[in-house]
C-alpha positions in Angstrom: -2.8 -27.2 15.4 -5.0 -25.3 12.9 -4.3 -22.1 14.8 -0.5 -22.7 14.6 -0.8 -23.4 10.8 -2.6 -20.1 10.3 -0.1 -18.2 12.4 2.8 -19.8 10.4 1.1 -19.0 7.1 0.9 -15.3 8.0 4.4 -15.1 9.4 5.8 -16.7 6.2 3.9 -14.4 4.0 1.0 -16.6 3.0 -2.6 -15.5 3.6 -4.5 -17.0 6.5 -8.3 -17.1 6.3 -8.6 -13.5 7.8 -6.4 -12.2 5.0 -8.2 -13.6 2.0 -9.9 -10.3 1.5 -6.6 -8.8 0.7 -5.9 -11.0 -2.3 -9.1 -10.0 -3.9 -8.6 -6.3 -3.0 -5.1 -6.1 -4.4 -6.1 -7.8 -7.6 -9.2 -5.5 -7.9 -7.1 -2.3 -7.3 -4.6 -3.4 -9.9 -7.3 -4.1 -12.4 -8.8 -0.6 -11.8 -5.3 1.0 -12.3 -4.9 -0.9 -15.6 -8.3 0.4 -16.8 -10.1 -3.0 -16.5 -13.2 -1.9 -14.7 -15.4 -4.9 -15.5 -12.7 -7.3 -14.3 -12.2 -5.3 -11.1 -15.8 -5.3 -10.0 -16.2 -9.0 -8.8 -12.7 -8.9 -7.1 -13.6 -5.8 -5.1 -17.0 -7.1 -4.3 -15.4 -10.3 -3.0 -13.1 -8.3 -0.8 -16.0 -6.2 0.5 -18.0 -9.3 1.4 -15.1 -10.7 3.4 -14.2 -7.3 5.1 -17.1 -4.9 5.0 -15.5 -2.1 7.1 -13.1 0.4 5.3 -10.0 1.6 7.2 -6.7 3.3 6.7 -3.3 1.6 7.2 -4.6 -1.9 7.6 -1.9 -4.5 8.3 -2.0 -7.2 5.7 1.2 -9.3 6.1 4.6 -8.6 7.6 4.9 -4.9 8.0 2.8 -4.2 4.8 0.0 -1.6 5.4 -2.7 -0.6 3.0 -5.5 1.9 2.9 -8.5 -0.3 2.4 -11.1 1.6 0.3 -13.2 -0.9 -1.7 -16.2 1.3 -2.1 -14.1 4.0 -3.7 -12.4 1.6 -6.1 -15.8 0.0 -6.9 -17.1 3.5 -7.8 -14.1 3.9 -10.1 -14.5 0.4 -11.6 -18.1 1.0 -12.4 -17.3 4.3 -14.1 -14.6 2.5 -16.2 -17.2 -0.1 -17.1 -19.6 2.6 -18.3 -22.1 2.3 -15.4 -22.4 5.9 -14.0 -25.4 5.0 -11.9 -23.6 2.4 -9.8 -20.5 4.5 -9.8 -22.4 7.3 -8.1 -24.0 4.8 -5.7 -20.5 3.6 -4.5 -19.2 7.1 -4.5 -22.1 8.1 -2.2 -21.2 5.2 0.2 -17.6 6.4 0.2 -18.5 9.9 1.0 -20.9 8.8 3.8 -18.2 6.6 5.3 -15.6 9.4 5.2 -12.6 7.1 5.5 -11.2 7.8 1.9 -11.0 11.5 2.6 -8.3 10.8 5.2 -6.1 9.0 2.7 -3.9 11.1 0.4 -4.4 8.9 -2.6 -8.1 8.3 -1.7 -8.8 12.1 -1.4 -7.2 12.6 -4.9 -9.3 9.8 -6.3 -12.4 11.2 -4.8 -11.8 14.6 -6.4 -11.1 13.0 -9.8 -14.1 10.7 -9.6 -16.5 13.6 -8.7 -15.2 15.5 -11.7 -15.5 12.5 -14.0 -19.0 11.8 -12.9 -20.0 15.2 -14.2 -19.0 14.0 -17.7 -20.4 11.2 -19.8 -19.2 7.7 -18.9 -16.2 6.6 -20.8 -16.1 4.3 -23.8 -14.8 0.9 -22.5 -10.9 0.7 -22.7 -10.8 -1.8 -25.5 -12.6 0.6 -27.8 -10.6 3.6 -26.6 -7.3 1.9 -27.5 -8.4 1.4 -31.1 -10.7 4.3 -31.7 -9.3 7.4 -30.0 -5.6 6.9 -30.4 -3.9 8.4 -33.4 -2.8 5.7 -35.9 0.2 7.3 -37.5 2.7 6.4 -34.7 1.6 2.8 -35.1 2.1 2.7 -38.9 5.8 2.5 -39.6 8.2 0.4 -41.7 9.6 -2.2 -39.3 13.4 -2.5 -39.2 15.5 -5.5 -38.2 16.0 -6.0 -34.4 19.4 -5.5 -32.9 19.4 -8.3 -30.4 19.5 -11.9 -31.5 16.4 -14.0 -30.7 18.3 -15.8 -27.9 19.4 -12.5 -26.3 15.8 -11.2 -26.6 14.3 -14.3 -25.0 16.8 -14.1 -22.1 16.1 -10.4 -21.5 12.3 -11.0 -21.7 12.6 -13.8 -19.1 14.6 -11.6 -16.8 12.0 -8.8 -17.0 9.1 -11.3 -16.4 10.9 -12.6 -13.3 11.6 -9.1 -12.0 7.9 -8.3 -12.5 6.9 -11.4 -10.5 5.5 -13.2 -13.6 6.2 -16.8 -14.3 8.5 -16.8 -17.4 6.6 -19.8 -18.8 3.2 -18.1 -18.7 1.7 -16.9 -22.0 2.9 -13.4 -23.0 -0.7 -12.4 -23.9 -1.7 -12.4 -20.2 1.2 -10.2 -19.1 0.1 -6.8 -17.6 0.9 -3.4 -19.1 3.8 -2.8 -16.8 5.7 -5.9 -18.0 5.6 -4.6 -21.6 6.6 -1.1 -20.4 9.5 -2.4 -18.3 10.5 -4.7 -21.2 10.5 -1.7 -23.6 12.8 0.3 -21.3 15.2 -2.7 -20.9 15.3 -3.1 -24.7 16.0 0.6 -25.1 18.9 0.3 -22.7 20.2 -2.6 -24.8 20.0 -0.6 -28.0 17.1 -2.4 -29.7 14.6 0.4 -30.5 12.5 -1.7 -32.9 11.6 -4.3 -30.3 11.3 -1.5 -27.6 8.7 0.3 -29.8 6.7 -2.9 -30.3 6.6 -3.5 -26.6 5.5 0.1 -25.9 2.6 -0.3 -28.4 1.4 -3.4 -26.6 1.6 -1.5 -23.3 -0.7 1.3 -24.7 -3.2 -1.4 -25.8 -3.4 -2.6 -22.2 -3.2 0.9 -20.7 -3.7 3.9 -23.0 -3.6 6.6 -20.3 -0.3 8.0 -19.1 0.3 8.6 -15.4 3.1 9.7 -13.1 3.7 7.2 -10.2 1.5 4.5 -11.7 1.2 1.5 -9.4 2.7 -1.6 -11.0 2.5 -4.3 -8.2 3.2 -4.5 -4.5 4.9 -1.2 -3.6 6.5 -0.6 -7.0 5.5 2.5 -8.9 6.7 4.0 -12.2 6.2 7.1 -14.3 4.2 5.7 -17.1 5.0 7.9 -20.1 4.4 5.7 -23.1 4.0 8.3 -25.8 7.3 10.0 -24.8 9.1 6.7 -25.1 7.3 5.8 -28.4 8.6 9.1 -29.8 12.1 8.3 -28.5 12.2 5.0 -30.2 10.8 6.4 -33.5 13.5 9.1 -33.5 16.2 6.4 -33.1 14.6 4.5 -36.0 14.3 7.7 -38.1 10.5 7.4 -38.3 10.1 11.2 -38.2 6.4 11.5 -39.1 5.6 8.8 -36.5 7.8 10.6 -33.9 6.0 13.9 -34.4 2.6 12.2 -34.0 3.8 10.5 -30.7 5.2 13.8 -29.5 1.9 15.6 -30.2 0.1 12.8 -28.3 2.5 13.2 -25.4 1.8 16.9 -25.3 -2.0 16.4 -25.4 -1.8 14.0 -22.5 0.5 16.3 -20.5 3.1 13.6 -19.9 6.1 15.9 -19.7 6.2 19.4 -18.0 8.9 21.9 -17.6 9.9 20.6 -14.2 10.1 17.0 -15.2 13.4 15.2 -15.8 12.4 14.2 -19.3 11.7 17.8 -20.4 15.0 18.7 -22.0 15.0 15.4 -24.0 11.4 16.0 -25.0 12.1 19.5 -26.3 15.2 18.3 -28.1 13.1 15.6 -29.8 10.5 18.1 -30.9 13.2 20.5 -32.3 15.0 17.7 -34.2 11.8 16.1 -35.5 10.5 19.4 -36.8 13.9 20.2 -38.4 13.9 16.8 -40.2 10.4 17.4 -41.5 11.0 21.1 -42.3 8.2 22.2 -40.1 
């Protein structure tokens, strides 16, 4: 009967004992992608202890496949946590194994990590969010929100549900992508003040922009927080703040000439400079 229960659990999407590694691995990968290296390390170590062998296109549940590269993500997690020595140790294991080089995403991460390990280890993300980001786009006169409190609460619950988050859970534990998705939903509803506030929370959780940033499961998004912060500031008429966000967007390379946001980005730059006589 135990074997039947395990088989049913896997068929119905629940993890059997042989898939417990995947829960830890998925959570560890998500933590790395959110910049939370210290949180990712024990999760990835737990996955590696349950499944020591790396492999590409490993079946997890249903038809879901994943490139299983715990050593590579552990290298990245230790680098984020400021431990370059252990980052190099796990990078060496990854290179010796050779599996990650056969993964498109893994090969790109390998190249990035090799380059980063030639530089000093980063300041932990909590300090980066407060020390290196310009403050001007955060300092603005708040304006009244457009949506009523009830409309806002309903929209927030909808976004939490679509992100797979229990709507009754504390908002402080919500990941960066919830706040980013909420900001875009608020923008569509014409509430730039609340959209701006949600974007600022997103950058506290994840300061670094990225195209095709993994949110959860197989969902990805172009994470362009400073472009969107500039957009909300222009709608609110906060022109100094908008210019600061646009300059931050330029420094981080969020929007290039071939990107769909480029024309709007250039229009915002032109209008903002006109308003400021610059």
